[in-house]
N, C-alpha and C positions, 0 to 999 in steps of 0.2 A: 248077350247070349245066357241064357239063364244057365245055372250050374249043371243043371242035367240034362243042357243041350236041347231042350224039347221047345223053347221060346226063344225069338230075334225078333232084335229091335232096329229100327233104322229111322234114321234123320235123314231128311233131305231136302235141298236147295228148291225145290217143288213148294216149301213149305209145308209138309208133311210128317207127322210123325207113324210110321206100320211098323202092325204086330203081325210076327209069325208064326204060325207051326212048323216044325221043324220039315214035316209031312208034304209042305204044299208050296208052293211060290207064291198062292193066292195068299192076297194077306188076308188075315181075320178080320181086320178092321185099319182104318188108318185115321187121324184127327187132322185136321187142317189150321195152323195156327197164322196170327196177321203177318206173321215174320218167318224167315228161317227157323229152326230150332238149334241153339246154341249148345245146348248139351241137353244127352241123355244116358239113364240107367235102370236097368230091371232088375230086381229080387234075386236071390238066390234061386227059388222054388217060382222064379215066371209071375207069380202071382199079382206085384205091384212092379210099375212103371214107374220113374218121376223123370220130369223134361222141363226144361227153360228154354223159355222164347220172347226175345224182346223186353219186357222188363216183370215177367210173370212166369214163375213155378206153378207147376203143373202135378198133380197125382193122378193116375190113372191105377186102374182093377185093371185086369188081365181079360174079365168079361164084355169089358164095353170102353166104347172110345169116347164114353161119356164122362168130363175130370171129376174125379171125386170133390177136390176141389182146386183152383188155383189163388196165387196168392202176389199179389202186384207189390214191388221191391222200389227201391227210389231212386233206380238205372237200371240198368240191360244187366240181365240175370246169365251169367257168362256160365257158370257148372254148377252140378249138380251129382253127387253120389246118394246110394241106398245104402241101409243094412242088408246083410243077407235074407232075414225076415222078411223086411217091407217094413221094420216098426218104425225106421228114425229118418230123418232125408234132410241131408245138408246140403244150404244152397251158396253162394257166393255170386256179389253182385258190384255191377262196377259204383256203385255207393259205399263201398268200402267195406261193407259189411257181412258176415258170414251167417245164416242162419240154421236154426235146428229146429226140423217139424219133429214131433210126433203124427203119426201118420193117420189119424181119427180127425183132425184138427189142421184149418191151414193158417192158424193165428201162433207160431212161434213160440215154440218154448224159450226162448231166447234170442239176441242177437250180438253182435261183435265186430266194433268199428275198429278197425285198421287205421292204417296210415294210406292207403292207397286200395285203386280196386282189386279186386277179389276175383283172379281168374282162372283158379283153380286150387278143386276141397275134392278131398278122400275121408270114406268111414269106415270103422273096423267092420270085422264080419258079423261082431255083437252088437253093435251101435254103442259102445263103448267110450272110442277114441276116436280124435275128427282131427284131420290136420287142414290149414288151408295156407298158399301163396298168395300173397299181398305186396306190390313193389317189393324191395327187398328184404322183405322176411317171409319167413315161415313160421306160421302158430301149429300149437299141438293143443285140445282141449281134453278134457274129461266132457261126456257130454252133461254131468251135472251142472256144470258152473261155466259161466259166459269166461270167464278169468282163465285165459291161457294156463295151461301147466308151464309153458313155456316159449320163449320165439327165441329165433335166429335171423340175425340179420349177416346177411353174405357183405355187406358195404360196397356191393360190383354194380349190379344190374337187378334188373328184375329176376323175381322167381319165378320159375315157368311151371313144369307137369309137379304134380305131386299123386305117391302115392303110400298105401301103409298094409301092412300086414292082416292074415283075417285074425290076428291075436292083440295086433294093433301094436306089438311089440318094436315092428320096425318099421321107419316113415323114411322112402326116398323125396330126390326134388331133383329138377334139372331146370339150368338155371341159364337166361340168355348169355351170363359170364362166360360162359363154356364149361360150366362145371356138373358134375354128380356127385351128388350127397347121400349118405347115409349117418341117420341117428339112431340111436336106441330111446327109444320111450321117457327113460329116466332123465335126460342129458340134454343140453341143448347144443354141447360142443360135439361135433360129427364123430362116428365112429371111422369117417375117411371121407377124402374129395379126391374126386377123380376131374380132369381136365382133357377133354376133347377140342377139337379144333376151331370148332361153333358153336352155334347155343344149340341146348338140346330140348327137343319139340316133345318128345313122345317117352313116357317111361311107364314102366310095372315093377311092382314087385311077387313071389311067389307068395301062396299060402303060407308058407312057412317060414317064409322071412328068408331061405336060403339063396333066393336065385333075385338077380336086378336084369330086367333089358331096358336100354335106352336108346332110342334115337334120335341123330344127330341132323343141322344142316352141313357138319362136313361128309355128309354124303353116307356115315358109318353108322351099324347097328351094333351097338356094346349090350354084351351077354358076361 
């Protein structure tokens, strides 16, 4: 949902992306992919929508169901995230790559190749910082370089979802190893690690970085 609550996007197993205005259950438009969408994201003002399906990343303007552009990755595009103003889009793919795009071009500004498929990405509201989860690793980038500022190896199991505070100061991640991690942007050493009884499959952080919420396969929600 957009930050002001005006627009809602949804992806469905009917292979469609839907855009709604908050005042009606009738979609403003829908777009049909060749496969079901893997990941979707909307800018804070609702102007831009990013989506991934099969091996493609898409960018839409809210006023049209025709994509502004699409980009073919070398493997299934598993995750997308978009900055608050819609200027920057980050994507992760099964070809082990993190991609950064400017909204005005389908040519990536850069890409980075990790050691495993990239299944989770997040970008700060101002588009300055990016985090990605790939295999055992968490990566943290400044948007001006494809070289990570740092990386963290859990040495345990596949890192799961990632989230980043609005200013990029704090990064959090869940893990199939049953851990939740919190990092400060200036260090790859976790501020803390919390262990649940099963894999952490969903995570988010408040804009100011003060609160984290995580969902685990142990049937609990943690705050």
